[in-house]
Phi, psi and omega in degrees: 000112183299127176247108182233057179226039185292337177288344172269320177195134178264157175299137180292137183276128180305330176292326174296319174301310186299320180290334180281335188307313181300337181268349173269324188262346193278000183101176180292136179201111175267127184294344178273350179290153187263004181270183184300317186293322178294316177298324180294317183292318182292325178294320177294322179289325175296316171305312185295317184292326182294315181297317181294317178299312183299318182293332183251010173073034179237200177247156185295326177295342180272354184271122172248115177283136183231184179265018177145183182289328181293315179294326177293319175295319177299312181294321179297306184289306178290317183298310178295313183296317178295331185276348186285129181287339179224156175092128180235016176251143174241122175260130178210185182237153181284000175260013177288160177292146177308330179302326179278308182301318185282333171297319181294318182293326175295323179289328178291318188286325193259330190235006174075019177282156171253127178256126181241126181276126173284138176293150177232154176270184181300347175258359176091008181287140171261131178262141181301321180298325177286330174295315179299317179298315178298319181293324182278352190264358186207204178292164179303144184264146176276329193193145165243128182223112179226122183301143179294323171208147184278133183300316188274314188272336188078352184293137178261122184275158174280067185297321180303319182285325180293318181298324182293323178297311183298314181301320183295338182253010179070025184252132178295153181234128173245145172228136176272107182253023184297320183280328191278323184299133179088352179244329178219165179295130177226110182219129183299314180287331178289322177282336175084020187265164180263335182213147185209137181245147169220159181232139183298315189290352174263002186237354179116009176251161181290159176302148172112001181220141174205184181209147169246122173260119186224139179300144181290335181283349179269116174304140184222111176280128182289147173272323183255127179244145181170249189280355174080017179297158179060049183056025180078003179281332179204100179284157178123145181296130186290150171276092188297315188290325176294319179299315181295319177293322178297316181300316184295309185301320180294319180295318174297324183285338182260349175274127187068034189291319182300317175293321178295317180300314181299319180296317183297316179301317176301313179295319177305309188291324176298316179295318178301315178297320179298314183294311179300327175291327183255351179226075181300335180285342183289137181246121178286134175258156183088182179286131182288339183248305184271075185222164182298140182295338178249030190223133177216138173219135183239153158267135185240077184309137178098354177226173168250155181294325181300315179298313181297315185296319176300315182291322179291324180293323180294330182268006178088009183248125190250104173233193181215178177246013182142197182306132178295339180290346178252014180302138180097340178286138175272359181275144180291154179301127183297333174298323182284324176296325181286344176273007178088009186272133181302146184301317174300314186290328181294330175290003180255009184284140174233135182245135177242125176220141191212173185227188179298334176289338187289131182275166174298316181303321183292323176291323178293321177299313182300314181301312183301312185289323179298309177305311180301319183295317180293315178298315177298321183285334184262349177074029185253157179274132185282146173285153179299144179303141173294142178082000000 
């Protein structure tokens, strides 16, 4: 069954599972305990932090382990904003993941912050000049948060330029790199950001583990309180096996990245061309060039994404209609509306996302099945298959 929903969750890498197994099967061990088993667990945790920091261009002491990308985003947005001695404005974009948007809205509702949406163009891009204008136009800001890449659109943002604008005005910058890490180069110093989040299940580790990389110079108010683990920034007994799995998966995902990215881009572009030739009415969303290498999403006028997904699933092809965190919602994706796409048309979006493990045959199957599904649902005759 072709699985092309890597943007929702990628297959777990066997090496990550092998590395985790000793800490899953070796008996109980709390890394805060002072006995031998605890020291062994603590050493594994230190190793994992070192590996994660190295992969993302940080220091081990800047790694905060979390239960996933959602918690990491919550900690970044709420933790940085609440710890700022000045500024009650948060600048973000309407194409962000719900973990960021809802964290911002919670701060507005519960703590009196003002959330300002940065404008995006038809491809979902945020312009650094617009960030500068917004920062200069009001009271001091507490945070700028813009994702490295959009889950729904695939658009890669000019994070380095946006971060430079924020830094010049002394405003912390956070980027949700959950979709980007492992697909394109992601490094905290290279991007110039103050905080960066990743999630294990988008990289080849199991769901339930993530990390926030945050500069030590940036004050951070904890969201979880309790035993004071991780220097008080995130209380709770750490998931040693999960941390090891994330470290191994992140190392594998960032090793040989340039070659893997080029290969994915080539396959992506061939798939895009095949669909365009046989479904001329399909509209590619997001930036056609500055986009994730393993990501394509189309608007399919005349059908609904739900009908297409149901037919594809019956045929053994697994794709999606956008972020899995909004699954079951009847509302059109907020990111598409922000790009000026009509609500009814936005409900026709189908997303295909894949990784290095995806075969050429799987991509060809998806192209054939997607074209056949649209033709069957619209009652139109299909163009002959390419090749």
